[in-house]
C-alpha positions as CSV (number, residue, x, y, z in Angstrom):
1,M,-0.1,0.0,0.0
2,Y,1.2,3.2,-0.7
3,K,0.7,6.3,0.9
4,I,0.3,9.9,-0.3
5,I,-0.4,13.3,1.5
6,I,-1.1,16.2,-0.5
7,P,-0.8,19.5,2.0
8,G,-3.1,22.5,2.2
9,R,-6.9,23.4,1.4
10,P,-8.4,20.6,-0.7
11,V,-9.7,21.9,-4.2
12,P,-12.8,20.3,-6.0
13,K,-12.7,19.7,-9.8
14,G,-14.0,22.9,-11.3
15,R,-16.5,22.5,-14.1
16,P,-14.8,23.2,-17.4
17,R,-14.8,26.2,-19.0
18,L,-15.4,27.9,-22.5
19,G,-12.8,30.0,-23.3
20,K,-12.0,32.1,-26.6
21,N,-12.9,30.1,-30.3
22,G,-14.7,27.9,-28.6
23,N,-12.3,26.2,-26.7
24,V,-12.9,24.0,-23.3
25,Y,-10.1,24.3,-20.5
26,T,-9.7,23.3,-16.9
27,P,-9.6,26.1,-14.0
28,R,-6.4,27.3,-13.4
29,R,-7.0,26.3,-9.8
30,T,-8.2,22.7,-10.8
31,K,-5.4,22.2,-12.7
32,Q,-2.5,23.4,-10.2
33,Y,-4.2,21.4,-7.4
34,E,-4.3,18.1,-9.7
35,E,-0.6,19.1,-10.8
36,L,0.3,19.2,-6.9
37,I,-1.1,15.5,-6.8
38,G,0.8,14.4,-9.7
39,W,4.2,15.4,-8.1
40,K,3.2,14.4,-4.7
41,T,2.4,10.9,-6.5
42,K,5.4,10.9,-8.2
43,E,7.3,11.1,-4.9
44,V,6.1,7.7,-3.9
45,I,4.9,5.7,-6.7
46,K,7.7,4.9,-9.5
47,Q,5.6,3.2,-12.0
48,P,2.1,3.3,-12.8
49,L,0.2,0.4,-11.2
50,E,-1.1,-1.8,-13.8
51,G,-4.1,-4.1,-12.0
52,N,-7.4,-3.3,-10.1
53,I,-7.1,-0.2,-7.7
54,A,-8.5,0.7,-4.2
55,L,-8.3,4.2,-3.1
56,H,-9.2,5.4,0.1
57,I,-8.7,9.2,0.0
58,R,-9.4,11.1,3.8
59,V,-10.1,14.7,3.2
60,Y,-9.1,17.0,6.5
61,V,-10.7,20.3,7.0
62,K,-10.9,22.8,9.3
63,R,-13.9,24.0,11.3
64,N,-17.4,23.6,9.4
65,V,-15.9,24.0,5.9
66,F,-17.5,21.3,4.0
67,P,-16.0,21.2,0.4
68,D,-17.9,18.8,-2.1
69,I,-15.7,15.7,-1.4
70,D,-16.8,13.5,-4.5
71,N,-15.4,16.4,-6.7
72,I,-12.0,16.5,-4.3
73,A,-11.8,12.7,-5.3
74,K,-12.3,13.5,-8.8
75,S,-8.9,16.2,-8.4
76,C,-7.3,13.1,-6.9
77,M,-7.9,10.9,-9.3
78,D,-7.1,13.0,-12.2
79,G,-3.9,14.0,-10.8
80,M,-2.9,10.4,-10.2
81,N,-4.1,9.4,-13.6
82,G,-0.9,8.0,-15.7
83,I,1.4,8.3,-12.9
84,A,0.0,6.0,-10.0
85,Y,-2.1,3.8,-12.4
86,K,-2.1,3.9,-16.3
87,D,-5.9,5.2,-15.9
88,D,-8.7,6.0,-13.4
89,K,-10.8,2.9,-15.1
90,Q,-8.5,1.0,-13.4
91,V,-10.1,2.0,-10.1
92,S,-12.8,-0.5,-8.5
93,F,-13.3,0.4,-5.1
94,L,-13.1,4.2,-3.7
95,S,-13.9,5.2,-0.2
96,I,-13.9,9.2,0.7
97,Q,-14.1,10.3,4.2
98,R,-14.1,14.1,5.4
99,I,-12.4,14.8,9.0
100,R,-12.5,17.5,10.9
101,G,-9.0,18.8,11.8
102,E,-6.7,21.5,12.8
103,E,-4.6,21.0,9.5
104,E,-5.9,21.1,6.2
105,K,-4.9,18.2,3.9
106,V,-5.6,15.1,1.5
107,E,-4.0,11.5,2.5
108,I,-4.7,9.5,0.2
109,E,-3.9,5.4,0.2
110,I,-3.7,3.3,-2.9
111,E,-2.9,-0.4,-3.3
112,E,-3.1,-2.9,-6.3
113,V,-6.0,-5.4,-5.2
114,T,-7.3,-8.8,-6.8
115,I,-11.1,-8.9,-7.7
116,N,-12.6,-12.2,-7.1
117,V,-16.1,-12.1,-9.3
118,S,-18.2,-15.5,-9.4
119,H,-21.3,-15.6,-11.2
120,K,-24.5,-17.9,-10.2
121,S,-26.5,-18.8,-12.6
122,G,-30.2,-19.9,-11.9
123,S,-31.9,-22.5,-13.5
């Protein structure tokens, strides 16, 4: 299992914006946060994992600040894409937890997992 810590206030994934000439772009704040996640991930994971992935994300926030945690998970997953794993479609298990604390940060635990699928057929 790998553990990645992203310091600072968590940034939820921003909605795509429409720029000049009809170009769609990611908001700057989101892009910068995803780049930070990528760099922090590279410090821990040297080669992308190839199997099924389980992600455990803990979002630490101050006081009564309640960000949209599913969009924070999206920022994390997009920031790790191509670094921690080849593609985020490999993520087969995701848990997200919001925790009130004094230090704002995101902790991500990532591991490669085996998925056992059994099919029962009825007659």
